[in-house]
VEXGU-826353 format. One record per residue (C-alpha): x, y, z. Coordinates in steps of 0.02 Angstrom, whole numbers, plus 32768, in hexadecimal, padded with zeros to 4 digits. Each point is the difference from the previous one (the first is absolute). Layout:
XYZ;...
***
This chain:
46593512DABB;7FB680157F52;7FE27F857F75;805680377F5D;7FEA7FB87F52;809A80197F94;804E7FE97F56;80BA7FD88004;80887FCD7F85;807E7F768020;80B47FFA7FC3;7FCC7FB57F59;7F84808E7FE1;7F657F96801C;7F6E80588054;7FB37FAF8099;7F6680328060;7FD77FDE80B7;7FCF804880A6;805A801C80A5;7FCC803880AD;807B80878038;7FF980A38060;8031807B7F75;8033800D7F48;80B580148037;7FF87F578058;7FAE7FB67F66;808D803C7F8F;80847FC2807C;7FB07F548011;7FF07FEB7F44;80B580337FEA;80347F77807A;7F997F877F96;806180377F65;7F6F80637FB7;7FF680B47FC5;7F5D8059802A;7FA280437F68;7F5C8038804E;7F977FDF8099;7F5680238048;7FC47FFE80B4;7F6B7F8D8010;7F81804E8078;7FA17F97807D;7F467FE17FE5;7FD6808A807B;8077807A7FAA;7FBE7FD07F54;7F4C801F8038;803480A7804C;805C80347F61;7F667FDC7F98;7FA0807F8068;8077808A7FCB;7FAF806D7F78;80A4800D7F9E;7FFE7F447FDE;7F6080127F9A;8030809E7FA1;80367FF77F49;80BD7FF17FE5;806180A27FEE;808C80257F87;807B7FE2808F;7FB97F4F8019;800E7FD67F47;80B180447FFB;80367F998097;7FB17F627FB8;805A80167F5A;80A78013805A;7FE07F648069;7FD07F9D7F66;809F80377FA7;806B7FC98095;7FAD7F568005;80157FE37F46;80B680358009;80187F83808E;7FCB7F707F91;7F487FE8802C;7F877FD57F75;7F7D80837FD7;7F707F9A8049;805E7FDE80A3;803680B6800B;7F4D803B7FED;7FC87F808081;8083803D807C;7FD480B57FDC;7F487FDB801D;80297FAF80A7;806880958039;7F8180867FD3;7F9C80428093;7F8D806C7F96;7F677F947FDE;7FCE80587F5F;80AF7FED7FB7;800D7F4C803D;7F5F7FD77FA3;8045804E7F60;80A57FA28010;7FA57F5C801B;7F9C801E7F61;80A080297FA1;80557F648043;7F6D7F937FCB;800180457F4F;80BD7FED7FEF;7FF37F4C8040;7F7C7FDE7F79;807B80397F7A;7FDA80BA7FEA;808E807B7FF6;802280718095;7FDB80997F95;7F557FBC7FCF;7FDA7FD680B6;803280AF803B;7F9D80547F74;7F5F7FBE804D;801780738097;7FF980BE7FF7;807780148093;80907FD87F8A;802380947F8A;800C7FE27F45;80BC80218001;801A7F758081;7F9D7F847F98;805E802C7F61;80AA7FF98056;7FD67F548048;7FCD7FC47F54;80A880367FB8;805C7FB48094;7FAC7F587FE2;802D80047F48;80B7802F801F;801A7F92809A;802D8098806C;7F638003806B;805A802480A4;805B80977FB7;7F6180447FB1;7FA07FED80A2;808680688058;7FF080887F7B;7F427FFF8010;800D801180BE;807D808E7FEC;7F8B805A7F88;7F6C7FF18079;806D803D808F;8039809C7FA2;7F4F80287FC9;7FC07FEA80B2;808980738043;7FD580887F81;7F477FFA802E;8029800480BA;806B809C7FEA;7F6F805D7FAE;7F8A7FCC808C;807980348088;801B80AA7FAE;7F4580227FFD;7FD77FB480AA;803880908070;7FA580907FA7;7F647F927FF2;7FFF7FDA80BB;801D80B8802D;7F75803C7F8D;7F857F7C803E;8023802780B6;7FEA80BB7FE3;7F5B7FE87FA5;7FBD7F8D8088;802F8078808C;7FB580947FA4;7F607F9E7FDA;7FEE7FCE80B7;800E80B4803C;7F8B80437F79;7F777F7E800D;800A7FCB80B8;805180838071;7FD380A97FB5;7F447FDB7FEF;7FFB7FD780BA;805480A68025;7F7F80567F93;7F737FB48067;8055803780A0;801880B37FC3;7F4E80097FBD;7FBF7FCF80AB;806680908047;7FBC80777F7E;80A780197FA9;80327FED7F4C;80947FA17FBA;809380657FBD;7FF980197F44;80927F8A7FE2;7FAD7F768065;7F5680217FB2;804A7FE37F54;80327F508034;7F537FE08048;7FB0803B7F5E;80747F8D7FA0;7FD17F6C806F;7F4780267FE9;8016800E7F44;80567F567FFE;7F737FB38067;7F7A80487F8E;80567FCF7F5D;805D7F678043;7F8F7F817FAA;8010805C7F59;80BE800D8012;800B7F47802E;7F977FD17F69;806D80697F8D;80A07FB6804A;7FC17F4D7FEE;7FC780247F4E;80AB80477FD3;80597F6A804C;7F907F847FA4;801180657F60;80BF8001800B;7FFF7F458026;7F927FDA7F68;806A80757F95;809E7FA38037;7FAE7F597FD7;7FD0803C7F51;80957FE97F8C;7FF780AB7FA7;7FDF805480A7;80947FAA8053;806E80347F6D;7FC780B58014;801F7FFF80BC;80AE7FB57FED;802A807F7F79;7FC980908070;80607FB68092;80A3800B7F9F;7FDF80B87FDD;7FEB803280B8;80968068803C;80787FA68076;7F907F668011;80097FDE7F45;80BD80048005;80037F81808D;7F8E7F8B7F9E;806B80137F63;809F7FD7805F;7FAC7F6D8057;7FBF7FBB7F5B;80AA80137FAD;805C7FAA808F;7F817F738001;800D7FE87F44;80BE80047FFB;80147F888092;7F7C7F867FBE;804C7FFD7F51;80AF7FE88047;7FCB7F6D806E;7F9D7FAC7F75;808280157F77;808C7FC58074;7F967F64801F;7FF27FDC7F46;7F59804F7FD2;7FFC80547F56;7FE580BC7FF7;7F557FF37FAD;7FBF7F898085;80508069808A;7FA7809C7FBF;7F5A7FA47FFF;80187FCB80B5;803F80AE8033;7F6180487FB5;7F977F978079;806D80388092;7FDF80B87FE0;7F738041806D;7FF1809D7F94;7F9A7FD47F64;8048808E7F98;80B27FC5801F;7FC77F4D7FDC;7FBC80377F57;80A9804D7FD5;80547F5A8027;7F817FA67F90;803080767F72;80B87FE38025;7FE57F447FFA;7FAA800E7F57;8090806A7FC0;80807F7E8039;7F9A7F757FAE;800B805F7F5B;80BE7FFC800F;802480AA804C;806B801F8099;7FB6802F80A8;804E80AC8015;7F9E805B7F74;7F5B7FC08049;802B804E80A8;804E80A07FBC;7FA080A4800E;7F897FB1807E;7FEC806E8099;7FA87F748060;80A67FAA8025;809F804E8040;806980457F6F;80987F9F803C;7FA97F5C7FD0;7FFB801E7F45;80B0804A7FF6;804F7F738065;7FA07F787FA2;803C804C7F5B;80B67FF18035;7FE47F52804B;7FB27FBA7F62;8096803B7F9B;807C7FB3807A;7F9E7F618023;7FF7801E80BD;7F46801C8014;7FE77F98809F;808980538067;7FD180AD7FBF;7F4A7FE88030;803A7FCD80AC;806380A1800F;7F6A80657FC3;7F947FAD8085;807D802B8089;800F80B47FC2;7F4280187FFA;7FE97FAF80AB;80828077804A;7FAA80957FAC;7F587FC1803E;803E7FF580B4;804980AF7FF2;7F5F80467FB7;7F947FAD8084;807180448088;7FF680B07FB8;7F437FF27FEF;7FED7FC680B4;806F808F8039;7F8B80797FA8;7F5D7FAA802D;80237FEB80BA;801880BB8027;7F6C802D7F91;7F8E7F838057;803C803880AC;7FE280B87FD5;7F527FE07FB8;7FCC7F87808A;804A80728084;7FA380957FB7;7F5A7FA28006;80197FC180B0;804580A88039;7F68805C7FBC;7F8B7F878058;8060800B80A4;800180BF7FFE;7F4580017FDF;7FE97F83808E;80618066807F;7FA980A07FCA;7F5C7FA98028;80457FCC80AB;803680B28026;7F55803D7FCC;7FAF7F838076;806D8043808D;7FCC80B17FDA;80B280397FD6;7FEA80127F47;7FBF809D7FAC;
***
């Protein structure tokens, strides 16, 4: 038997809160139905021993992920739609959150809202909530459609998380293969072959030329290892400082967009992100100028963000959006052409949504093609390295056995 806290709605629509000791959520729903109540949300209350054990789990103390924020926004929207006040909904959400870091944030938000602050102002004090979420919540509070806006914000976070996950999955396999090949080759070169060399030297024999080349390479690495490490660390620190310096970050982002294949993926990703963000914000009631300012902050590429700043200035001066995006190779060409038609027909929000879907489909296709090209290339290169090392290794073994001339 487990103790459940629940939120339920009676026949008049009034929300009630309580707790019941039942064996499962199904039994909870059935029992509440017999009581004339419709279950809205519930949370299993752990025992003191379980709560202490949960607190020992490292995940409970980690910062909230995008998935956690998305789920919390959806829960909050459901509670508000069910008739709960914002303060009570935040209190219930705080009680249902198992992640300690997120629970602390929600408790702070609830306290500020109870003092009279707006939800948007309370969320803005925490970096885990993106700027688009804060702005959407602000509009939702002004229009009285907070539950709908929270759903749109959660949907936006979910789509962005899915797009990022697809890129990571596409690059995971070749990365694992390359890493494994390098580790195996390094082990043979630096650990196994030198021992064979000692054994052959004791027997008065020399290593085969192919094997000797690997030994020479290992010795060269050992001699110059400290210098190479110093150069590598210096390059990493230099790139980090360059990325932290605004002109340097702008130069790096500009170069990144010019890289073959990779640059095209970043341009499609930036276009899809921009189109989807503008569509969500404008559908929620945010003006185009404000939406462009927020979209600028959402762009991770500084060069693309600067283009959006110029587009925002152009719109402020009374121009339409399409000319500001035309002839710009940083965004997909379909964006400017579709926006031009949409502004003439007055269907900018729906058109931007279609552009986002088109670019996301193209992005998935491009990532799939890239992974199909990268995987064989990585396998061939890694296989060549490992194969060379293995042949050299077995030649040394044959030489040790006296069967190699």
